[in-house]
C-alpha positions in Angstrom: 67.6 104.3 124.7 71.4 103.4 125.4 71.7 101.8 122.4 71.0 104.6 120.4 73.6 107.1 122.5 75.8 104.5 122.1 75.5 104.5 118.5 75.6 108.4 118.0 78.4 109.0 119.9 80.6 106.2 118.3 79.2 107.9 114.8 80.3 111.2 116.1 83.9 110.3 117.5 84.7 108.4 114.6 83.8 111.1 112.0 85.6 113.3 114.5 89.0 111.3 114.6 88.9 110.3 110.9 88.6 114.1 109.7 92.0 115.5 112.0 94.0 112.1 111.6 92.9 110.8 108.3 91.7 107.4 109.7 90.1 105.7 112.8 86.3 106.0 111.9 85.5 102.0 111.7 87.9 101.2 114.3 86.3 103.5 116.8 82.8 102.3 115.2 83.9 98.7 115.7 84.8 98.8 119.1 81.6 100.2 120.1 79.1 99.3 117.8 79.2 95.4 118.5 78.6 95.9 122.1 74.6 96.6 121.2 74.4 95.2 117.8 76.0 91.7 115.8 78.8 92.4 114.0 77.6 91.6 110.8 75.4 94.6 111.1 78.1 96.7 112.0 79.6 96.0 109.1 76.5 96.4 106.9 75.8 99.6 108.5 79.7 101.2 108.9 79.8 102.0 105.1 76.5 103.7 104.9 77.3 105.8 107.6 81.0 106.8 106.5 80.5 107.4 103.0 78.7 110.6 103.6 81.6 111.9 106.3 84.0 110.4 104.1 83.1 112.4 100.9 82.9 115.7 102.8 86.8 115.0 103.8 87.5 114.2 100.3 86.2 117.5 98.7 88.2 119.7 101.0 91.5 117.3 100.1 91.3 116.2 96.4 93.6 118.5 94.7 96.2 116.7 96.6 95.2 112.8 95.8 98.2 111.1 94.2 96.4 108.8 91.7 99.5 107.0 90.9 99.8 105.9 94.3 95.8 105.0 94.2 95.4 102.4 91.7 97.9 99.3 92.9 96.5 98.9 96.3 92.9 99.8 95.5 92.9 97.1 92.8 94.1 94.3 95.0 92.0 95.9 98.0 89.0 95.1 96.3 90.0 91.4 95.7 90.8 91.3 99.6 87.4 92.7 100.3 85.3 90.2 98.6 87.6 87.6 100.7 87.1 89.1 104.0 82.9 89.4 103.5 82.5 86.2 102.2 84.6 84.9 105.2 82.5 87.2 107.4 79.4 85.9 106.2 80.7 82.6 106.9 81.1 82.8 110.8 78.3 83.4 113.2 78.6 86.2 115.6 80.6 84.7 118.7 83.3 83.9 116.9 83.3 87.4 114.9 83.2 89.0 118.4 86.6 86.8 119.0 88.2 87.5 115.9 87.1 91.4 116.3 88.7 91.7 119.3 92.2 90.0 118.4 92.5 92.3 115.5 91.6 95.3 117.8 94.2 94.1 120.4 97.1 93.8 117.4 96.7 96.7 116.2 96.8 98.8 119.2 99.8 96.7 119.9 101.4 97.5 116.8 100.9 101.3 116.7 102.2 101.5 120.4 105.1 99.6 120.3 106.3 99.3 116.8 104.6 101.9 114.6 107.8 104.2 114.9 110.4 101.4 114.8 109.4 99.6 111.7 110.0 100.9 108.1 108.5 99.6 105.5 109.6 99.6 101.8 108.1 102.1 99.2 107.4 99.5 96.3 104.9 98.0 94.3 105.2 94.9 96.7 104.1 96.6 99.2 101.4 98.2 97.8 99.9 95.2 96.8 100.7 93.5 100.5 99.0 96.7 101.7 95.8 96.8 99.5 95.4 93.1 100.2 95.3 93.0 103.4 93.4 96.1 104.0 90.6 94.4 101.6 90.7 91.6 103.9 90.1 93.0 107.1 87.8 95.6 105.5 85.5 92.9 104.6 85.8 90.8 107.7 86.0 93.1 110.9 85.2 96.8 108.9 88.8 98.1 109.8 90.8 98.7 106.5 92.5 101.6 107.6 96.2 100.6 109.3 97.7 98.6 106.6 96.9 101.2 104.3 98.2 104.0 106.9 101.3 102.1 107.2 101.4 102.2 103.3 101.0 106.1 102.4 102.6 107.0 105.4 106.0 106.1 103.9 104.8 106.6 99.9 103.2 110.1 100.1 105.4 113.2 100.5 103.3 115.4 102.7 100.4 115.1 105.2 98.0 117.1 102.2 99.0 114.1 99.8 98.5 112.0 102.2 95.1 112.9 103.6 93.9 113.4 99.9 95.2 110.1 98.7 94.2 107.6 101.4 90.3 109.4 101.6 90.1 108.3 98.2 91.2 104.8 98.5 88.7 104.9 101.2 85.8 106.1 99.5 86.2 103.7 96.6 86.1 100.6 98.8 83.0 102.3 100.6 81.2 102.3 97.3 82.7 99.1 96.0 81.8 97.4 99.5 78.0 98.9 99.3 77.9 97.1 95.9 78.8 93.8 97.2 76.6 93.9 99.8 73.4 94.7 97.8 74.6 91.0 96.4 75.7 88.9 99.4 74.4 90.4 102.5 71.3 91.4 104.0 70.5 94.6 105.9 68.1 94.0 109.4 65.5 96.2 110.1 67.7 97.5 113.0 70.1 98.8 110.6 67.5 100.7 108.6 66.4 102.0 112.2 69.8 103.3 113.2 71.0 104.5 109.8 69.8 108.4 110.0 70.9 108.7 113.8 74.3 107.5 112.6 74.4 109.4 109.6 73.7 112.6 111.4 75.8 112.2 114.1 78.7 111.4 111.6 78.2 114.7 109.7 78.3 116.6 113.2 82.0 114.8 113.8 83.4 115.7 110.6 82.0 119.4 110.6 83.5 119.8 114.1 86.5 117.9 113.6 87.1 120.1 110.4 87.0 123.3 112.3 89.2 122.7 115.0 91.8 120.6 112.6 94.4 122.8 113.3 93.9 123.7 116.8 94.1 119.6 118.0 97.0 117.4 118.7 96.9 114.6 116.5 99.2 112.6 118.4 96.8 113.0 121.3 93.9 111.9 119.1 95.7 108.7 117.9 96.5 107.8 121.3 93.1 108.0 122.8 92.2 105.9 119.3 94.9 102.9 120.5 93.8 103.0 123.9 90.1 102.4 123.1 91.2 99.5 120.6 93.4 97.7 123.4 90.1 98.1 126.1 87.3 96.8 123.7 89.7 94.2 122.1 90.7 93.0 125.6 86.9 93.3 126.3 85.5 91.3 123.3 88.0 88.4 123.7 86.9 87.6 127.1 83.4 87.5 125.8 82.2 90.7 126.7 79.1 92.1 124.6 76.0 94.3 125.4 
């Protein structure tokens, strides 16, 4: 029962944060779900849950998508995704927990101390690198957002274009990842049981997040996300699991 509650809470808040900031669903979910399920199962279940939530956001922002900015990062992220997924399937859960912890800590430190100071160029090379790294992290630990957020934050002209383009990137990666799973990954019975509960919780998070979008302080939500990343990253690096 406790596991089911954690599953639903993480899915709800992940979708809520994704709706208000443009990313963060995977970060919250991957910080919580490995407490009670293997990392591999979390990586498989996450896109199934997120596809509906991201589609709802995408419908709202579709007219703002910049398709020219979408093509290069998406193509290279597909290559990175295949590499990351193969790496994930080659490691056991203990190693994956340590990798996940290290990624969470590294990202938290970056966002807290360096994200406002580092300015990346807006060019094709940056688009390729952002897409490739995003894909590898996506396949390995299910966290694709940070590299592509960094790129689109300088490449897009306003928050609407940013939100629409990054959601389009996300949904295309989710679909490609689901196709890969059909060929090289296994879906456990526990994943099937958890699926409907997680999907409903995520949809509720999107609905409430959309309703409160203009009333919330995005910066406060982001700080909450970063603190969660840091705490859970340290926990996993120290060997903590459920």
